N, C-alpha and C positions, 0 to 999 in steps of 0.2 A: 364423711363428705356424701353431698349429693349432686349427683349429673343433672345440668338439662333437658328437659324431653329433646328427642329431636324429631321438630315438627316444620314443618314448612314454614320459610318465611311470608306473614303478609306484605304485600307491596301497597296495599291499596291507598293507606295513608302518605306513601310516599308518594304515587300516582298524583292522589289529588293534590299536593303538596306542588309539584312537576306544572297540574294543572290550572291551578291558584298564581302562580308566577308567571305562566304563558300569557294569562288575561293583563297582569298589570302592566307586562313588557312584550307588547302585540311582535314585537320586533327577534324576537326569541323563538327558536325553531324547534321545536317538539322531534327526536326522532324517531320514526317509523320503524317496525319489524318489516316492515317491503320497500323500506329505502334501501338500496346497495351503497355501502361508502365507498368516498372517492378513492382510486387505486393509486399509492404513491409513486413515483418509478423507482426501481431496483437498485440500488447502489453496485456499483459496480463490487467484484470481489476477483477480478483475474487483474493484474498487472502489463499495462499495455508494454509494448515490444519496445520499445526504444528505451525504456528504464533501463532493459538489462541493457540494452546496445551503449547508454550510454554509460553503466557500470561497467561492461567492458572495455570500452574506452578509458574510463579512467586506468583501469587495472594496464593496460598496455601501454599507455604514458607515464606508470610508474617504471615499469620496466624498462623501456625506449630510455627514460631519464639516469634508471643505472648502467645501461651498456655506454650511452655516451661519456659518464659520467668515469666511467672503470674501461677506458679503451685500453690503456697501458698496463693492466695487471689480468693476464691470463686467469690465476687462481680464482681471480673476483669476479671473472665474464663465464666464467665455470658453473659457478655457484647463480649466476644471472638465469643459464642456461637452463640449470635444474628449477629454479624458481619458475621459471616459460614454460618449461611442462608441467609444473603441478597448476600453474594459472590454465591452462587448457584440460587438465582435469576436473580443474572447481567449476570452468565456464562450460567445457563442452557435455559434460555428464547430464546435467539435466539440460543442456538444449536436444542430447540425444532420446532422453527419454520424454518429453514433448513430441519431439518427431514420429515416435515410435509407438506415439498413446494410442487408444482407441480414436479418442477424439481427437484432432490434429488443434492446435488453439489456434484462428486466425484475429487477426484484429477487428472488429466489425466497426471501430469508431476511430474517427480522428485523434491522430494526441491530442490537441486542442479540447474537443471533448471531454478525452479522460481527463485531463485536467482540472477544468470546471465540473464533474458532473462529482457527485457522490460517491466515495468508496468505503464502502467495508471492512473494517479491520477487523480482533479480536474483541478487541474494549470497545470500540466507539467506531461511529460513521466518521469520514472527515471529508475533504474534499482530494480529488486524483492530485491536483499539486502538493498538497500536505502529506499524503502517502507516499510521492516520489522524492519531499525532500528528506521523508524520514529515513527512507531506503538508501538515498545517496549522500547523506553529512559526511558518515563517518569514511566510505570511500573520499572522498572531497576532501576531507581534514588531512588525511592520510598523501594522498598525490600532493595537496600543497607543504607539507613538512618536507616531503621526501625531495619534493624543486629544493624549497627552500638548503636541506644538508648536502644534493646534491653539487647547487651553485656556490655554496660555503665550500665543499671539498674542492671542486675545481678552483675556482680564486686560489686553495692555499697551495696545488701541484706545483 
């Protein structure tokens, strides 16, 4: 087996082709090294605080629905109280960590701007509205299911 020699790539042919293509189509613009590329706006990487408020509201609504449904049963209300303590730990721990961090997160843009501007996720860039939908889809479905179960239980008591 033989390897190709490591020589620098000769780009004169490519440059000549680009130049001839430019002469044929004058509306085509050649990029030069002195031009600075236009910077696209950086996508958001931090979720707006209103999304977390909506998430907390959905979870609180689930607990209130259970509390209203099981008013007469002390054991069930005790379980709802335990779930409330877990919810406070679940939502409170990130809140406390965010407040004690070196850089305090502040919403620098309105909620409407967050929803319309790009948001960077691990796999792709989507709109803020798409990110909010992805974050809140499962909690909203659970809230609707719990509301239906609580209505059925209340009607059968």
